[in-house]
GUMIMI-185231 format. One line per field, with one value per residue (C-alpha): residue number from 1; y, x, z. Coordinates in steps of 0.1 Angstrom, whole numbers, plus 5000, padded with zeros to 4 digits. Each point is the difference from the previous one (the first is absolute). Layout:
REM GUMIMI-185231
i: c(NUM; ...) $
y: c(Y; ...) $
x: c(X; ...) $
z: c(Z; ...) $
This chain:
REM GUMIMI-185231
i: c(1; 2; 3; 4; 5; 6; 7; 8; 9; 10; 11; 12; 13; 14; 15; 16; 17; 18; 19; 20; 21; 22; 23; 24; 25; 26; 27; 28; 29; 30; 31; 32; 33; 34; 35; 36; 37; 38; 39; 40; 41; 42; 43; 44; 45; 46; 47; 48; 49; 50; 51; 52; 53; 54; 55; 56; 57; 58; 59; 60; 61; 62; 63; 64; 65; 66; 67; 68; 69; 70; 71; 72; 73; 74; 75) $
y: c(5123; 5007; 5009; 4973; 4964; 5006; 5020; 4977; 4989; 4964; 5016; 5011; 4967; 4985; 5025; 5000; 4967; 5004; 5031; 4983; 4972; 5025; 5017; 4969; 4979; 4995; 5022; 5021; 5022; 4994; 5025; 5005; 5010; 4972; 4975; 5000; 4995; 5015; 5001; 5038; 5022; 5028; 4979; 4994; 5026; 4990; 4980; 4982; 4979; 4964; 4994; 4969; 4991; 5000; 4978; 4976; 4994; 4991; 5028; 5000; 4987; 4983; 4967; 4974; 4965; 4998; 4990; 5024; 4988; 5008; 5033; 5007; 4989; 5023; 5032) $
x: c(5149; 4971; 4966; 4979; 5006; 4989; 5035; 5024; 5028; 5017; 5025; 4974; 4986; 5032; 5012; 4966; 4985; 4988; 4982; 4986; 4985; 4985; 4982; 4987; 4989; 4962; 4993; 4969; 5008; 5014; 5013; 4979; 5032; 5022; 4981; 5024; 4982; 5003; 4984; 4997; 4988; 5026; 5029; 4983; 4996; 4966; 4985; 4966; 4987; 4995; 4961; 4986; 4981; 5035; 5017; 4971; 4993; 5021; 5008; 4981; 5018; 5029; 5010; 5008; 5014; 4986; 5021; 5015; 4977; 4970; 5011; 5005; 4965; 4987; 5012) $
z: c(5050; 4978; 5019; 4986; 4994; 4965; 4995; 5019; 4979; 4999; 5023; 5026; 5001; 5008; 5026; 5018; 5001; 5036; 4991; 4970; 5021; 5023; 4974; 4979; 5028; 5002; 4971; 4999; 4970; 4966; 4975; 4967; 4981; 5008; 5021; 5030; 5034; 5032; 5036; 4999; 4970; 5007; 4984; 4965; 4972; 4990; 5029; 5000; 5030; 4997; 5006; 5016; 4968; 4982; 5026; 5002; 4964; 4971; 4976; 4969; 4970; 5022; 4985; 5027; 4989; 4966; 4968; 4976; 4973; 5021; 5008; 4964; 4992; 5023; 4982) $
């Protein structure tokens, strides 16, 4: 099996669902390359920690429940 979650194949995911759940439960890090999340930075290839500011405020530019027409007008 690959060293990082980023390198896991579909087959790895199917063969090791318990290990996957163990690694992604209560995520504290995300991969800057593929956006996977994990609770330890060691299993991601380009890890970055979620900051409290990121978790407490919505991301800039995120569209929530707006209509498609409104999203198009903003661009």
